[in-house]
C-alpha beads as a LAMMPS data file, in Angstrom:
LAMMPS data file: protein, C-alpha beads

280 atoms
279 bonds

1 atom types
1 bond types

-500.0 500.0 xlo xhi
-500.0 500.0 ylo yhi
-500.0 500.0 zlo zhi

Masses

1 110.0

Atoms # bond

1 1 1 -46.951 -21.961 38.133
2 1 1 -47.110 -19.787 35.027
3 1 1 -43.312 -19.633 34.786
4 1 1 -43.045 -23.442 34.994
5 1 1 -45.607 -23.796 32.212
6 1 1 -43.702 -21.295 30.040
7 1 1 -40.414 -23.143 30.532
8 1 1 -42.048 -26.470 29.644
9 1 1 -43.545 -24.936 26.497
10 1 1 -40.163 -23.546 25.470
11 1 1 -38.472 -26.902 26.023
12 1 1 -41.172 -28.632 23.987
13 1 1 -40.749 -26.125 21.141
14 1 1 -36.974 -26.646 21.114
15 1 1 -37.458 -30.410 20.972
16 1 1 -39.821 -30.028 18.018
17 1 1 -37.380 -27.759 16.167
18 1 1 -34.433 -30.088 16.779
19 1 1 -36.498 -33.016 15.529
20 1 1 -37.445 -31.068 12.408
21 1 1 -33.813 -30.205 11.732
22 1 1 -32.843 -33.827 12.219
23 1 1 -35.479 -34.954 9.764
24 1 1 -34.348 -32.353 7.207
25 1 1 -30.706 -33.381 7.555
26 1 1 -31.595 -37.057 7.262
27 1 1 -33.746 -36.356 4.199
28 1 1 -30.824 -34.613 2.420
29 1 1 -28.059 -36.885 3.666
30 1 1 -25.572 -37.540 0.875
31 1 1 -26.637 -34.459 -1.106
32 1 1 -24.812 -31.189 -1.734
33 1 1 -25.841 -28.055 0.149
34 1 1 -26.106 -25.157 -2.322
35 1 1 -26.790 -22.625 0.437
36 1 1 -30.579 -22.801 0.318
37 1 1 -31.416 -26.014 -1.466
38 1 1 -29.947 -29.500 -1.873
39 1 1 -28.921 -31.290 -5.051
40 1 1 -26.830 -34.281 -6.051
41 1 1 -23.866 -32.263 -7.372
42 1 1 -22.601 -28.680 -7.438
43 1 1 -23.156 -28.438 -11.178
44 1 1 -26.921 -28.734 -10.516
45 1 1 -27.016 -25.849 -8.002
46 1 1 -27.552 -22.860 -10.343
47 1 1 -30.737 -24.137 -12.031
48 1 1 -30.552 -21.215 -14.427
49 1 1 -29.861 -18.608 -11.702
50 1 1 -26.089 -18.437 -12.133
51 1 1 -23.738 -17.607 -9.267
52 1 1 -26.635 -16.468 -7.030
53 1 1 -27.639 -20.066 -6.369
54 1 1 -24.081 -21.378 -6.022
55 1 1 -23.254 -21.220 -2.310
56 1 1 -22.897 -23.554 0.650
57 1 1 -20.600 -26.455 -0.241
58 1 1 -19.980 -25.067 -3.726
59 1 1 -18.194 -22.098 -5.278
60 1 1 -18.688 -20.210 -8.547
61 1 1 -15.556 -20.636 -10.620
62 1 1 -15.031 -19.747 -14.301
63 1 1 -18.763 -19.408 -14.962
64 1 1 -19.695 -22.735 -13.438
65 1 1 -20.576 -24.113 -10.004
66 1 1 -17.908 -26.512 -8.682
67 1 1 -16.940 -28.186 -5.424
68 1 1 -15.177 -25.822 -3.042
69 1 1 -11.621 -26.771 -2.140
70 1 1 -8.477 -24.871 -1.253
71 1 1 -7.367 -24.564 -4.887
72 1 1 -10.655 -23.230 -6.276
73 1 1 -11.093 -20.935 -3.262
74 1 1 -7.605 -19.433 -3.641
75 1 1 -7.993 -19.044 -7.400
76 1 1 -11.341 -17.308 -6.940
77 1 1 -9.868 -14.831 -4.444
78 1 1 -6.987 -13.990 -6.759
79 1 1 -9.122 -13.885 -9.903
80 1 1 -11.780 -11.637 -8.370
81 1 1 -9.128 -9.375 -6.913
82 1 1 -7.197 -9.021 -10.158
83 1 1 -9.899 -8.976 -12.814
84 1 1 -13.285 -9.208 -11.168
85 1 1 -13.655 -6.456 -8.584
86 1 1 -10.832 -3.931 -8.992
87 1 1 -12.980 -1.582 -11.084
88 1 1 -15.409 -1.197 -8.181
89 1 1 -12.763 0.818 -6.322
90 1 1 -12.132 3.137 -9.289
91 1 1 -14.420 5.994 -8.108
92 1 1 -12.741 6.033 -4.695
93 1 1 -9.316 5.896 -6.346
94 1 1 -10.171 8.858 -8.589
95 1 1 -11.474 10.897 -5.655
96 1 1 -8.431 10.157 -3.516
97 1 1 -6.227 10.955 -6.526
98 1 1 -7.745 14.433 -6.786
99 1 1 -7.253 14.986 -3.050
100 1 1 -3.633 13.814 -3.225
101 1 1 -2.963 16.042 -6.238
102 1 1 -4.268 19.150 -4.459
103 1 1 -2.357 18.300 -1.294
104 1 1 0.744 17.496 -3.343
105 1 1 0.735 20.985 -4.888
106 1 1 0.580 22.571 -1.432
107 1 1 3.198 20.217 0.046
108 1 1 5.615 20.790 -2.830
109 1 1 5.310 24.578 -2.683
110 1 1 5.498 24.852 1.092
111 1 1 7.899 22.007 1.945
112 1 1 9.807 20.443 -0.938
113 1 1 10.742 23.724 -2.631
114 1 1 12.064 25.058 0.677
115 1 1 14.561 22.236 1.163
116 1 1 17.673 23.868 -0.302
117 1 1 19.819 20.889 -1.271
118 1 1 19.879 17.377 -2.767
119 1 1 21.778 14.299 -1.663
120 1 1 24.830 13.699 -3.861
121 1 1 24.448 10.692 -6.130
122 1 1 26.970 7.958 -5.411
123 1 1 29.329 6.909 -8.188
124 1 1 29.102 3.445 -9.707
125 1 1 32.417 2.429 -8.113
126 1 1 31.424 3.511 -4.591
127 1 1 32.367 0.797 -2.100
128 1 1 32.575 2.520 1.294
129 1 1 29.216 1.128 2.434
130 1 1 27.649 1.552 5.834
131 1 1 25.673 -1.345 7.271
132 1 1 22.001 -1.334 8.304
133 1 1 22.867 -1.473 11.997
134 1 1 24.664 1.874 11.581
135 1 1 21.495 3.692 10.507
136 1 1 20.453 6.752 12.501
137 1 1 16.800 5.690 12.224
138 1 1 15.130 2.278 12.372
139 1 1 12.050 1.030 10.577
140 1 1 9.760 2.068 13.455
141 1 1 11.465 5.378 14.301
142 1 1 8.700 7.218 12.458
143 1 1 6.275 6.226 15.223
144 1 1 8.184 8.487 17.598
145 1 1 7.869 11.524 15.317
146 1 1 4.208 12.675 15.211
147 1 1 4.552 14.873 12.126
148 1 1 6.390 12.311 10.010
149 1 1 4.078 9.567 11.280
150 1 1 0.974 11.434 10.088
151 1 1 2.503 12.145 6.699
152 1 1 3.821 8.602 6.216
153 1 1 0.543 6.882 7.055
154 1 1 -1.849 9.398 5.477
155 1 1 0.142 10.863 2.572
156 1 1 2.791 8.238 1.776
157 1 1 3.002 8.915 -2.020
158 1 1 3.667 12.625 -1.422
159 1 1 6.341 12.004 1.217
160 1 1 7.965 9.242 -0.851
161 1 1 8.122 11.615 -3.844
162 1 1 9.901 14.175 -1.658
163 1 1 12.386 11.528 -0.534
164 1 1 13.225 10.433 -4.095
165 1 1 13.359 13.993 -5.422
166 1 1 15.695 15.309 -2.725
167 1 1 17.510 11.971 -2.497
168 1 1 18.618 12.218 -6.169
169 1 1 16.663 9.096 -7.118
170 1 1 14.248 10.987 -9.352
171 1 1 15.992 14.381 -9.124
172 1 1 13.745 17.405 -9.639
173 1 1 10.940 15.108 -10.735
174 1 1 8.602 15.174 -7.756
175 1 1 5.408 14.661 -9.745
176 1 1 6.689 11.663 -11.678
177 1 1 7.493 9.789 -8.457
178 1 1 4.296 10.902 -6.725
179 1 1 2.057 9.863 -9.623
180 1 1 3.755 6.510 -10.137
181 1 1 3.566 5.542 -6.473
182 1 1 -0.050 6.626 -6.097
183 1 1 -1.258 4.868 -9.244
184 1 1 0.655 1.710 -8.455
185 1 1 0.369 1.299 -4.704
186 1 1 -2.884 3.214 -4.236
187 1 1 -4.923 1.290 -6.787
188 1 1 -6.803 -1.961 -6.280
189 1 1 -5.458 -3.406 -9.532
190 1 1 -3.073 -6.063 -8.248
191 1 1 -0.893 -6.531 -11.389
192 1 1 -0.113 -2.803 -11.378
193 1 1 0.484 -2.950 -7.623
194 1 1 2.984 -5.799 -8.016
195 1 1 4.759 -4.001 -10.875
196 1 1 4.969 -0.728 -8.959
197 1 1 6.199 -2.476 -5.818
198 1 1 9.238 -3.567 -7.835
199 1 1 9.787 -0.032 -9.181
200 1 1 9.510 1.423 -5.689
201 1 1 11.917 -1.213 -4.341
202 1 1 14.509 -0.211 -6.954
203 1 1 14.056 3.466 -6.008
204 1 1 14.396 2.647 -2.304
205 1 1 17.552 0.647 -3.016
206 1 1 18.999 3.569 -4.982
207 1 1 18.139 5.949 -2.141
208 1 1 19.933 3.616 0.282
209 1 1 22.918 3.780 -2.049
210 1 1 22.898 7.595 -2.086
211 1 1 22.633 7.567 1.711
212 1 1 25.729 5.377 1.822
213 1 1 24.077 2.080 2.757
214 1 1 24.519 -1.129 0.825
215 1 1 21.428 -1.463 -1.436
216 1 1 19.286 -4.562 -1.018
217 1 1 16.471 -4.921 -3.543
218 1 1 14.826 -7.905 -1.840
219 1 1 14.683 -6.161 1.529
220 1 1 13.275 -2.988 -0.061
221 1 1 10.660 -5.022 -1.940
222 1 1 9.496 -6.859 1.181
223 1 1 9.263 -3.571 3.102
224 1 1 7.218 -2.113 0.239
225 1 1 4.752 -4.982 0.445
226 1 1 4.412 -5.316 4.206
227 1 1 5.600 -2.083 5.855
228 1 1 5.388 0.652 3.240
229 1 1 4.359 3.632 5.446
230 1 1 6.999 2.856 8.084
231 1 1 9.710 2.525 5.436
232 1 1 8.682 5.791 3.762
233 1 1 8.763 7.504 7.164
234 1 1 12.216 6.139 7.915
235 1 1 13.476 7.315 4.508
236 1 1 12.036 10.768 5.160
237 1 1 13.765 11.049 8.531
238 1 1 17.083 9.953 7.016
239 1 1 16.897 12.295 4.016
240 1 1 15.892 15.264 6.184
241 1 1 18.677 14.480 8.659
242 1 1 21.332 14.276 5.932
243 1 1 20.136 17.509 4.338
244 1 1 20.071 19.334 7.664
245 1 1 16.356 20.113 7.773
246 1 1 13.495 19.386 10.147
247 1 1 9.900 19.312 8.945
248 1 1 6.834 19.684 11.134
249 1 1 3.105 19.728 10.502
250 1 1 1.464 21.418 8.829
251 1 1 4.195 22.898 6.574
252 1 1 7.033 24.106 8.785
253 1 1 10.579 23.642 7.441
254 1 1 13.528 24.407 9.712
255 1 1 16.805 24.642 7.786
256 1 1 20.183 24.546 9.512
257 1 1 22.796 27.195 8.707
258 1 1 25.036 24.620 7.042
259 1 1 22.169 23.440 4.832
260 1 1 21.412 27.042 3.815
261 1 1 25.055 27.604 2.844
262 1 1 25.152 24.379 0.816
263 1 1 21.887 25.291 -0.876
264 1 1 23.191 28.750 -1.773
265 1 1 26.365 27.179 -3.166
266 1 1 24.303 24.779 -5.272
267 1 1 22.178 27.616 -6.679
268 1 1 25.311 29.636 -7.496
269 1 1 26.890 26.692 -9.295
270 1 1 23.746 26.138 -11.342
271 1 1 23.568 29.827 -12.259
272 1 1 27.225 29.840 -13.313
273 1 1 26.682 26.698 -15.354
274 1 1 23.723 28.281 -17.191
275 1 1 25.709 31.474 -17.862
276 1 1 28.729 29.566 -19.154
277 1 1 26.523 27.401 -21.350
278 1 1 24.735 30.428 -22.828
279 1 1 28.069 32.183 -23.540
280 1 1 29.485 29.122 -25.290

Bonds

1 1 1 2
2 1 2 3
3 1 3 4
4 1 4 5
5 1 5 6
6 1 6 7
7 1 7 8
8 1 8 9
9 1 9 10
10 1 10 11
11 1 11 12
12 1 12 13
13 1 13 14
14 1 14 15
15 1 15 16
16 1 16 17
17 1 17 18
18 1 18 19
19 1 19 20
20 1 20 21
21 1 21 22
22 1 22 23
23 1 23 24
24 1 24 25
25 1 25 26
26 1 26 27
27 1 27 28
28 1 28 29
29 1 29 30
30 1 30 31
31 1 31 32
32 1 32 33
33 1 33 34
34 1 34 35
35 1 35 36
36 1 36 37
37 1 37 38
38 1 38 39
39 1 39 40
40 1 40 41
41 1 41 42
42 1 42 43
43 1 43 44
44 1 44 45
45 1 45 46
46 1 46 47
47 1 47 48
48 1 48 49
49 1 49 50
50 1 50 51
51 1 51 52
52 1 52 53
53 1 53 54
54 1 54 55
55 1 55 56
56 1 56 57
57 1 57 58
58 1 58 59
59 1 59 60
60 1 60 61
61 1 61 62
62 1 62 63
63 1 63 64
64 1 64 65
65 1 65 66
66 1 66 67
67 1 67 68
68 1 68 69
69 1 69 70
70 1 70 71
71 1 71 72
72 1 72 73
73 1 73 74
74 1 74 75
75 1 75 76
76 1 76 77
77 1 77 78
78 1 78 79
79 1 79 80
80 1 80 81
81 1 81 82
82 1 82 83
83 1 83 84
84 1 84 85
85 1 85 86
86 1 86 87
87 1 87 88
88 1 88 89
89 1 89 90
90 1 90 91
91 1 91 92
92 1 92 93
93 1 93 94
94 1 94 95
95 1 95 96
96 1 96 97
97 1 97 98
98 1 98 99
99 1 99 100
100 1 100 101
101 1 101 102
102 1 102 103
103 1 103 104
104 1 104 105
105 1 105 106
106 1 106 107
107 1 107 108
108 1 108 109
109 1 109 110
110 1 110 111
111 1 111 112
112 1 112 113
113 1 113 114
114 1 114 115
115 1 115 116
116 1 116 117
117 1 117 118
118 1 118 119
119 1 119 120
120 1 120 121
121 1 121 122
122 1 122 123
123 1 123 124
124 1 124 125
125 1 125 126
126 1 126 127
127 1 127 128
128 1 128 129
129 1 129 130
130 1 130 131
131 1 131 132
132 1 132 133
133 1 133 134
134 1 134 135
135 1 135 136
136 1 136 137
137 1 137 138
138 1 138 139
139 1 139 140
140 1 140 141
141 1 141 142
142 1 142 143
143 1 143 144
144 1 144 145
145 1 145 146
146 1 146 147
147 1 147 148
148 1 148 149
149 1 149 150
150 1 150 151
151 1 151 152
152 1 152 153
153 1 153 154
154 1 154 155
155 1 155 156
156 1 156 157
157 1 157 158
158 1 158 159
159 1 159 160
160 1 160 161
161 1 161 162
162 1 162 163
163 1 163 164
164 1 164 165
165 1 165 166
166 1 166 167
167 1 167 168
168 1 168 169
169 1 169 170
170 1 170 171
171 1 171 172
172 1 172 173
173 1 173 174
174 1 174 175
175 1 175 176
176 1 176 177
177 1 177 178
178 1 178 179
179 1 179 180
180 1 180 181
181 1 181 182
182 1 182 183
183 1 183 184
184 1 184 185
185 1 185 186
186 1 186 187
187 1 187 188
188 1 188 189
189 1 189 190
190 1 190 191
191 1 191 192
192 1 192 193
193 1 193 194
194 1 194 195
195 1 195 196
196 1 196 197
197 1 197 198
198 1 198 199
199 1 199 200
200 1 200 201
201 1 201 202
202 1 202 203
203 1 203 204
204 1 204 205
205 1 205 206
206 1 206 207
207 1 207 208
208 1 208 209
209 1 209 210
210 1 210 211
211 1 211 212
212 1 212 213
213 1 213 214
214 1 214 215
215 1 215 216
216 1 216 217
217 1 217 218
218 1 218 219
219 1 219 220
220 1 220 221
221 1 221 222
222 1 222 223
223 1 223 224
224 1 224 225
225 1 225 226
226 1 226 227
227 1 227 228
228 1 228 229
229 1 229 230
230 1 230 231
231 1 231 232
232 1 232 233
233 1 233 234
234 1 234 235
235 1 235 236
236 1 236 237
237 1 237 238
238 1 238 239
239 1 239 240
240 1 240 241
241 1 241 242
242 1 242 243
243 1 243 244
244 1 244 245
245 1 245 246
246 1 246 247
247 1 247 248
248 1 248 249
249 1 249 250
250 1 250 251
251 1 251 252
252 1 252 253
253 1 253 254
254 1 254 255
255 1 255 256
256 1 256 257
257 1 257 258
258 1 258 259
259 1 259 260
260 1 260 261
261 1 261 262
262 1 262 263
263 1 263 264
264 1 264 265
265 1 265 266
266 1 266 267
267 1 267 268
268 1 268 269
269 1 269 270
270 1 270 271
271 1 271 272
272 1 272 273
273 1 273 274
274 1 274 275
275 1 275 276
276 1 276 277
277 1 277 278
278 1 278 279
279 1 279 280
C-alpha cells in the first residue's frame, strides 16, 4: 500500500513539474532564450554583464550578442582559436619546449651524430623518378615498428629534424629544423601553424626528391595537416633504410658495414677538402 502511494505521489509531482514547464514556455513564447533569462532580441541579453549573459539562442561575436547561425558560429570558432585563446596554451608550450630541447640534445648526441652519412642531394635536372607505389615503406608502416612509432608520435619534431638533416634538406642543421617544426606545429597559434605546415611540406617534398621520388607539394601538405606523425615515421624509415642504419629505443644505432665505409669516405673527403683549402 505504501509503495502504491509513493508511486502516485511521484506521478503527481511529475505532472505538476510538466505543467509548470509548459506554463513557463507559453509565457516566453516568441522570446529569445539567453541561457537563463528571456528577452525580445539577442542584443538585450547582456544587460551590462557582457558575454556571461549571452548564451542559449545567442552567441557573443565582436563584443556584441547576436543571433547564432552557422556563419557567426564558425567565425567565432576561428577567431577564438586564432586570436582569442591561443595564449592560454603558452605555458604548456613553453614547458613542452624545454622537455623537447633536453631530449633533442640527448637524441642528437646518441643517435643523429652516430649516423655516418647523408643522402646525396639530387641535381636540378634529375628526371629518373620513382613512383609512390615503388616505395619501400607506406604511410602506415611506422605502426609496425614500435621504436619508430613511439618516436614519431611522441617526439615528431626531433625525428623530423633528423630526417631533414641526414636527408640533405637542412644539411647539418638539426636544431634549425627541430625548432621550426616545434614552434610551428607544436603551438596553438593557428597562423603560425598554417605557415609552418607549408614550410614542412616543402621540406618533405625536397626529401622525396633526394630519395628519388617525384616531389608533390600538395600531397606533402595534406599529410602534414592530417597525418603528420605517420608521415614523419615513414620518412624516418626510408632515410634510415637508404643510409644503411637501424635505430631502436632508447638510443641504439646499428650501422651496416657499407654505411660505415661510406661514412669514413665522407669524413676523409671533408678532411682533404679542409687541408687543401687551408694550403691554398
